[in-house]
C-alpha angles and dihedrals in degrees: 000000000000127000116294118238131198094208129011129192108198122188095326116180131177132181132192124191105300095353134084100207097179128024119188098323119186128191130161117199115200120214115266095011140111112237113194116212109201135181143117120290106278093029090116103260096126092045090053093049091049090053091051089048094050098247091114130032118230119237094210140003137043139276115206123194113192088346096306124108113244135195119194124194093196147341092284091062093045089047091052088052090054103264118127127182126202110197126214089228097056119230112214142132107249097197093052126081129257090257094048092051092046094052099036107153088359100074114153116238146091137259095010093307122118119228097221095182092051091048092053091047093049092046091051090050092052091048092049093048090055096045095247121142100202120135108243090214093055116109112247092231089067093059125086116250091252090061092049089052092053091048091053090053097049090044090060090048094046094056095055102253112180095193118037120191113204121191110196092326095176098048093104106025134092127250090258091053091047089057090049090050094049092047089050091050092050091050092049092047088060087057090054098257114147130211137207102201125193117192139143092204107104096196089057094051093053091047101047111018128092097184136019134207118186120206123197126177091349095307130106102240103182141348131194149124114305093245089062090068138068126198090254094049091050091052092047092051092045098052100025092237140062117267110205099184121017093185108064095192113171130187107253125182108259113221138187126323109279101174127028127175124188126194097337110187136180112173113247093011112058139340138208094352113175125178143141138208125202131207112280092014131127108207117189130209114209130183144111123288107286095025091122101251097127092040092058092050093045089054091050089051092049096247094117131025123268115212099195145342138087132266128190123192115196088340096309127107115259124192113187113230107160140327094276090054091049092051091049087054089051097249108137130182140190106202125217094245104070094176099048103034107014121044129039094221099199093049128084126261088249092058093044093050096048096038095112099031106104093168090086092061125105103199105305092339129088122233094231095188092053091044092054092046093049094046093049092048093052093044091052092046092054094039095237110187114219142122091257146323091277093057111123106253090223089070093057126096118260093257093052092046088054091051090051089054090050089049089054093056096039088063086068131062114258135203093172126016114195116200115191109194092334095183102036110144093003125128125241095260094051090044090058090052091050091048090051089052091050090049092050090050096055089046085059090052101264119152113222131194109192129191115197137165090199107092096198089054093055093044092047101046111026133090093200134006128210113202120210129200128178093346096311134098104248097183150330125232131197119219094263088054096052113128126152095223092050091052092049091050089053091046093058096038118125101235100160117136113283 
């Protein structure tokens, strides 16, 4: 008798108009294991997961659950069969409470009436069992994205999923929460629960995965035990070529100070933050989740209020008012939440690229011909992969969405370009393309302030790094001073006012 599998994907294919997304994909998930599914953005991973989850119907092939072929018409059917999916772009109802989100479509009660007390009690029990201190009556919108991610994970566990699909589950959570997640996964593996795990973080794969399948251009290229792979071999299989240096850092002449902030403070968020960025410089911001990095940049960009402090831009005083004011002053920002604050998912790539370009207007009317030409030019320059300029941006891979956002801002003049987690959820091949774009920008004299939770990215790309802890700047390092341990020591340093 052959090896028993919890879930089998056999020869699955799927086509969309003009595109074959999956071509004879095969995966075998063993009981009580973590099976990493790896590949570049656009390789077909998300399409495959949506087929398993019942959101898409396969054109060919079979899906076997405990040896029996299954067909799901939607996530509710797959959920009932014991398959849960946690999406990278979290799906939740911001105006509802923790308990309401946790028990959506599973509310306790009788005769069409919800037992609210029972629901709160059950939610509190689940939270307590998983060591989480959230208030079940708190609205989800008031929680940080890391907390929402953790709630999605424990919800899947609480409702007895036997196969849990995780798409970039650690993209928005802290190191402490990653350890909690991994410990939870190990505990659930012992109970026989199996995981399909999508991640672009190599260190995670080698820590948590038992098996790996690599998908490229919609085809399963290779599968095997994790100890049969190295980081280099995974990259080579993913992109179809060897990548010698993923961080294309070049020495660029550093010019005068373009942006200088002194003692920036927003009560409850950050305090006395001072930093500067020079022409041609990539300045990084390191720190743990909640350190205040994004909050500082959002205040500079006019997204959030700034209580006090001074900013000079090319030697002139700048007081952030709102986003429009920031853009007029040539401060541009790509935020960490692409879905919520970056792309307009139902609109075309053309519309997303030219959203802020008012030069193509004639009075109140748009010059459509010019708009199309400009959008095509920018898309070609950044090598955006799509069916055409009118393709809805929501259908693109994360890496291509990020390049569209870059294209939007590169149509405008910039004194300071802020990049908040510019490669979050992006595969190694797309990362290299983004890094090359960043390198080309500083060679042209751009000044870049970059937030990243990926230490190798900061070490590989930055000229200087400011480290934040508990809302304060705990130190600044020049490139010759870069050391991962030093940065981590600064990130956990207690720098509150004495």
